[in-house]
N, C-alpha and C positions, 0 to 999 in steps of 0.2 A: 503494499499498499505505500502510496507516495502522494504528497502535496507538493507541488511546485518544484519538484526532485530536491527539495532541502531535507526533509525528514523522512525517512522509512523505518518502519517498525519490523524487525526479521522475526519476532515471537511474541506469543502473547504473555501476559502476565500472570504468575501462578505464586498467590500469596496465602499465609495463613496470618488470623487475626492474634495480636496480643491484647486482648482487651483488658488484663491489668493495667496495660501502659497506653492505651486508646491508639494502638499503632497495628501495622501490618509486619510480617516479616517476608522478604522475597524468598520464596521456595526453589527458583530456578534463574539461572543466570537470564538477565534481560539484555537483549540484543537490539541496537537500533545506530541508524547512521544519521549524520546532519552533513549534508552534502556528501563527500568521499571518505569523510573520518569516521571510523567504526567507535562505537563506544560498548561498554560492557559495563551493566549494574550487575555487581557480583550477588551471586545466591547468598542470604544472610543480610542482606542490607534491610536495616530497619527506616520505615519512614512514617508519617503520621495520617496518611490518605492524603486529602483536598485540605489545606489551612483555610476553611470557609468558616467566617464567624458566623454563631449561632442564629444571629439577629437575618442574615440572609439566606438560611436554608431554604425556605417556603420561597423566595425568589430565585434561587440558582440550584441549589442541589445540596445533600450533606455531604461529608467529608469520605462517606463510606460507599458512594454510590460506585457501582462497577465500571460503569461508563468513563469515570475519571480516574480510576486507579493508575493506569499505566502512564498517563499524563502526569500524575500528581509524582510518581514513584520516578519517574526520568528527571522532572524538574528538580525535586529534592537531591537527587544523585547531582545534577548539574550545578546547583547550588553549593553542594558540600566540597566538589573536586576542583572548581573555579578553572576548568579546563577551557571554556569559552566564557564570556561576559556574562554579565546579568540580563543586557538587553536580548543577547542571542539565546539564553537559556528561557527566557519567558515567551519568545517567539516559538521557540521548538515544544513548550507548552500548551500553547495555543494551537499549534499544527497538529501534534497528537490528540489532543481533544477532538480536532476535526476529523481526523483519523477514524477515532472511536464512536464517530458518529453522533458527536455532541452539537447541538445546533448551534447556527453561525452567531445568534444571538449572546446564548449563554456563554459560548467560547469567548466571544469579543469580552463579556462584561468580566469572566474569570480572568482573562489576559489582563485587562485594565486593572483589576486589583492587585495582581502580582506587581504589576508595573509600577504602580503608586504604593503599594504596602509591603512589598517584598525586600526592601532595603536590609531592613536589621537580620532578616532570615539568610540573605545572601552573604553579609560582613560575617554572621556567626557560622555559617555553613562548616569552614575549615576546621572547627573546634570540636566539631562532631566525627564521631567514628563513622567508619565507611559500613561495617558490619558490629553488631550486638546493640544492645539498647543505650539510651544516653538519659 
């Protein structure tokens, strides 16, 4: 699946919930490309789903919506490793949302939220482990 030849997801996401932490753990390595660069989110990566404030759940979706999990996992990984910048990470998030059939309006609202509200998470990303809980 491709959007604008920019982002390609090479497999589906397989996760298990960690309800005691309100998080998910990746059960299989997740592979994706941005342009020609290949990225691997490792098995064991822990993320919190889509970081959507509760007040917006009825308008957008919940953090646990299966249609947004792959995009959220990739986005959290990119924020942690800083292999590409914040803006490119946010664009990849939106592209994967669309690949996973999230509607254009919802994807744009979620993209706008991370563009304006994700600065702290991006700065803090490298301080968090790639695998294991934090």
